C-alpha positions in Angstrom: 0.0 0.0 0.0 1.3 3.4 -1.0 0.9 6.2 1.5 -0.4 9.4 -0.2 0.8 12.8 0.9 -1.3 15.9 0.9 -0.3 18.0 -2.2 1.6 21.2 -1.3 3.3 24.0 -3.2 5.9 26.5 -2.2 6.2 29.9 -3.8 6.0 31.8 -5.9 9.4 33.1 -5.0 11.1 35.8 -7.1 14.8 36.3 -7.9 16.1 39.3 -9.8 19.1 41.6 -9.8 19.3 45.1 -8.5 20.8 48.2 -10.2 24.3 47.0 -9.2 23.8 43.6 -10.6 23.6 41.8 -7.3 20.9 39.1 -6.8 17.8 40.1 -4.8 15.0 37.8 -3.5 11.5 37.9 -2.2 7.8 37.3 -2.6 6.9 40.6 -4.3 8.9 42.7 -6.8 8.4 45.8 -4.6 10.1 44.3 -1.6 13.0 42.3 -3.0 15.9 42.0 -0.5 19.6 41.2 -0.9 19.2 38.2 1.5 16.7 35.5 0.8 14.3 34.3 3.5 15.7 31.2 5.2 12.4 30.3 6.9 12.3 26.8 5.3 14.8 24.6 3.5 12.2 24.2 0.7 12.2 27.9 0.1 16.0 27.9 0.2 16.1 25.3 -2.5 13.7 27.3 -4.7 15.8 30.5 -4.2 18.8 28.5 -5.3 17.1 27.4 -8.5 16.0 31.0 -9.2 19.5 32.3 -8.5 21.0 29.8 -10.8 18.5 30.5 -13.6 19.1 34.3 -13.4 22.9 33.9 -13.6 22.6 31.3 -16.3 20.3 33.4 -18.4 22.7 36.4 -18.1 25.5 34.1 -19.3 23.6 32.8 -22.2 22.5 36.3 -23.3 26.1 37.5 -23.1 27.5 34.5 -25.1 24.9 35.0 -27.8 25.4 38.8 -27.7 21.7 39.4 -27.1 20.8 42.6 -25.3 18.3 42.0 -22.4 16.3 44.3 -20.2 16.0 43.9 -16.4 14.1 40.8 -15.6 13.0 38.4 -12.8 12.4 34.7 -12.5 9.5 33.3 -10.5 9.8 29.8 -9.1 7.2 27.5 -7.7 7.8 24.0 -6.3 5.1 21.4 -6.1 5.6 18.5 -3.7 5.0 14.9 -4.8 2.0 13.0 -3.5 3.9 9.9 -2.4 6.6 9.3 0.2 9.4 10.1 0.5 8.6 13.8 0.6 10.1 15.5 -2.5 9.4 18.2 -5.1 7.9 16.4 -8.1 7.4 19.5 -10.3 8.8 23.0 -10.7 7.4 26.0 -12.5 9.9 28.6 -13.7 8.4 31.8 -15.2 10.5 34.5 -16.8 9.3 38.1 -16.8 8.2 39.1 -20.3 10.1 42.4 -20.4 13.5 40.8 -20.8 13.3 41.0 -24.6 10.8 42.4 -27.1 10.7 39.1 -29.0 9.0 36.5 -26.9 10.5 33.7 -29.0 14.0 34.9 -28.1 13.0 35.4 -24.5 11.7 31.8 -24.2 14.8 30.4 -26.0 17.0 32.3 -23.5 15.1 30.7 -20.7 15.4 27.2 -22.2 19.1 27.6 -22.9 19.6 28.9 -19.3 17.9 25.8 -17.9 20.4 23.6 -19.9 23.4 25.1 -18.1 21.8 25.7 -14.6 23.8 23.3 -12.4 21.2 23.5 -9.6 18.1 22.6 -11.6 20.0 19.9 -13.5 21.0 18.3 -10.2 17.4 17.8 -9.2 14.8 15.2 -10.0 11.3 16.3 -11.0 10.0 18.0 -14.1 10.5 21.6 -15.0 7.9 23.8 -16.7 9.4 26.9 -18.4 7.2 29.7 -19.3 7.0 33.5 -19.9 5.2 35.2 -17.0 1.8 36.5 -17.9 2.0 40.2 -17.2 -1.0 41.5 -15.2 
């Protein structure tokens, strides 16, 4: 008999860079901080994914000589429904303002995922999208 676990999600957490290029973290764009919240190991993991994706995306854009605008990455982790407890699925959404061409923006995100050591070290599936602007 398999024990089922109540579904749970963490996030969305945001990672971006400030005017100096340093990583900033938080739950809302208006209140990003130079230090991520360390209230739970699950959130720390998601901030690590977001940080890696931001830095990887910057590297990809630089290598491809693509100019990008300021951006942020939103990360959500969904726990699996069977033991042992784990994240089974991750959602990573890139802010749309990074590039005027959405096809290029999504390609940058996908290429960043390919070189992100943190996300590539984890099990579970990754859904990569452009953030729907509100």
